[in-house]
Structures are given as C-alpha cells and as structure tokens.
N, C-alpha and C positions, 0 to 999 in steps of 0.2 A: 552280785558278790562272787567275787574268782573261787573255782573247785580247782586246787591247786594238789596234783598227786605227788607223793614223798615215797620212794622206794628205794632199794639197793639190797644186793644180797644179804643172805643171815650172818652176823657178826660183824655188819661193819659200822654199829652205832647208829642206826636209827632213832632209837631211845632219846639220845643226846641230844640229836635236832629238836627232835618233838619237843625239849625240857627246854632249848634256848628259845623254840620259836613262842612256847608259853609264858615264857619270862616277859616276853618282847610285846604279849598283849595279843598273842596270834591264836585262834581258835581252832585244837587237832583233834579229828575221831582217829582212833588205834585203830584197824578193825581187827585186828588179831586179839584186842581186849575185848572187845562186843562176841564176837564168836566166841571165844571161851564160855559165855553166858549160855550161849544157848546148850552146849554140853551138860548145863545142869537139868535141861528140862525135860521129863522122862519122855514126851511125845517126840521129841525132835533125836533122841538118841533111837527111840524104837524105829523111827526112821531110818537113822543111821545106820542101823543093824540088817534091817529089813534090805536094804540097797547095796550093803556090802557083804550079804549072805553070811552072815555070824554076828555071834553074841559078842555086844561091844558093851554094855551093862554093868554099874555093879549092884551089888543088893538092894540099892536105896533106888533104882531108876536113872542115877545118873551115868555119866560115860567113865569107863575103863578106858581114859586117854592114853593111854601106856600101850594099849590092846590097838586102837586104832592108830596110834603114828606106827608101830609096829607092819600093820598091814599095808596103810596107806604110804607109807616110803619104800616099803618093798617092790608096791605095784601100781606102777602111774595109772593105769586106769581105772585102779579104787581111788585114786587121790584124785582123779576127773571126777567122779562120780561123785565124792563127799563133797568136793569144791561148789558142784554145780546145784548139791544143797541148800549150801551155807552163803552162797555170794548173793541169791538174790534177796536174801534175810539181812545181809550187813549192809547192803546198798540201798534197803528201803528205811532202814534206820540210821543212815547217813542222810537219806532228802530229809528226815526229822530233823534232824541234828542240824543240817543248815538253815530250815525253815526259823529254829531258834536262834540263830544267832545276829539279832537286828543290829544294825548300825554297822555290822562288819565288813570289809571292802574284800577279804580274802579266809578262807578257811584252809585247811591242808587235811588230805585225806593218808593216813599212812598204811601202807601196805606189802609186804615183802615181794608179792607176785601181781601187782599192779598190773605190767605190760601181758605175764603169761596168761593171764585171764580175760583181757582185753577191759580194765577197769580205766585205762588213760583216757576210754574216749570219752567216757561221763568228766572227763575233765578239762581242763582250759589249758592248763600247762602242765608238763611234771618234773620235778625237781629230782635227782640222786645221789644217793651218800656212797662215797667208793671209802673201800679201803682195800688193802692189795690182800690177796688170799692165803696168803701165810700167815699174816699176821691175822685176819679171822677167824680161823682154824685153830690159830693159837688160844685166842681167846675164848671159844668155844668150849676148846677142850678143857679151861681153866674154869668154863665157868658150869659148862652142862658135868665134866667129868665124860664124853663122849671119846669116841676113839676117833682118829685123821677118819679112819672106815666109814665109818658113821656120817659123821659128818660130810665128806665127800657127796655121801649117797643122795643128802640133803639139799648139797649144792648144785647136785646136778637133776632135780626137780626146777631147775630153778635156767633162768635168762644167763648169757654170760655180761658177765661185766663188762666185755665190749659192745655189747649191743644195748648194754641199757646206756651207759655213757654217751653212745651216737645218739640216741633219742632222745635223751633229755634235753629240755630247755634250759635247765639249771645244774648244777654239779657241787655238790659239798664233797671237798677234800678232809676226810674224817682222819687226820693223822694228829698223834700230840704232838703240841707245837706249831701246830696250821691253827690261830682262831678260829676255832665255830662261830665266836659272835658277831665276829666282824662277816664272815661269808655269810650269817642268815641276814645280819641287816642290809649288806650289799642286793642280796637278792631281794629282799622285802621293797627297798628301795627301786630294783628296777621293775618290780610287778607294779610300783604306783608308778612308775615313769609310763610303763605303756599304756596302764590304766589312760592317766593323762592326756596322753597322745592320742589314743580310741576314741575318748569324749572331744579334742579338739575336730577331731575327723568326723566326725556324726555331726557337730554345729554345721560344721561348713558343706556339709550335703542339702 
C-alpha cells in the first residue's frame, strides 16, 4: 500500500481535495484533526505547558488553544517544541490507521507542514495543493476573521509555495473552475500506472 502525502499552504483548500479523494473511495488521514484530539487529554496538555514554560490549560485540564496559538505563532522555537511533542503521536496513529486499510492500494496523509518537519520521508510520494497567496489570504480572512498580518505570520512558518511545488510528485491547482474531480482522478490513475510498472519490473528481476 502506497502512503501519499498531501500538503499545501494554509487556505489552499486541502480539505476540498481530501473530500474528493474520499468520494472516490480513497482513505485519508488528516493530521490536524488527529492532533486536535490530543489537546483534550489533560496529561498531554500538562506536558505542553511544561515544555512551553507557561500555563496553557483550561480549568478542566483541556488546552486553551487560543493561548497556545498566540505563543507558538509568535515564537518559532516554541512552535518547534510543540511539534516535537505532537508529531510522534500523530505518526504512531497514522501507522495504526494504515494497518486498518486492508485491500487499499493507497492512503493519503494530509498535513500543511509535511515538508517542514520531514514527514515527507515517511511517504512514497507527495501531492501539493496550490492556490495563489492573495486568494488564500482572502479566504482565510473570511473564514477565520483574521487580519492580513496574522495570516502572513502563520504563512511565514511554512515553506514557500515555490519550494513545495518543486518538490512535489503531483500538483493540484485548486482554483474555481479548474475541475478538482478530474485532477484527483488523473493523479490516482498515474499512481496506479506507476504501481503496475513497478510490479512488472519486479517480475522481470
């Protein structure tokens, strides 16, 4: 079973690509969704507070997510500390998720920071979702009620789009009017073609 990374800058519409993959019967693991679950665990939240050197828990022991966001998006070192805590747990869950997908030829791992933290090394290929910066800012401002400065600060913690595009095996151009369904189908066909070609090469050896 192939493990395919799916990434792209914040606001590019990765969730819409995940929805289309699932519609076509492909299992998808969304790293952010899994990570959010850990913030309801008081033990994990206590570890985060200790690592960041400040209180980040609500009265019930769950995470004060806004407080954590303010801390880590203003301090790259503290963001790295947080990621070192959460990523091993997320990848452990991903391994378990993959073990449950019997009979599947591919599974997708969606993460905005796939390259930034070397998670691409655990993948057989990577697909990048692209949308130009100004459109992403417009969408995020509308969705999250964030200022352009706040959005730009978050973008600064991610690799430039140009580097992601250069390193990707597949690119999904996520503009309105550019059929997402067709792009996803063509990507899956290319993946299936590569797998068939590899199987033939192995048979000759």
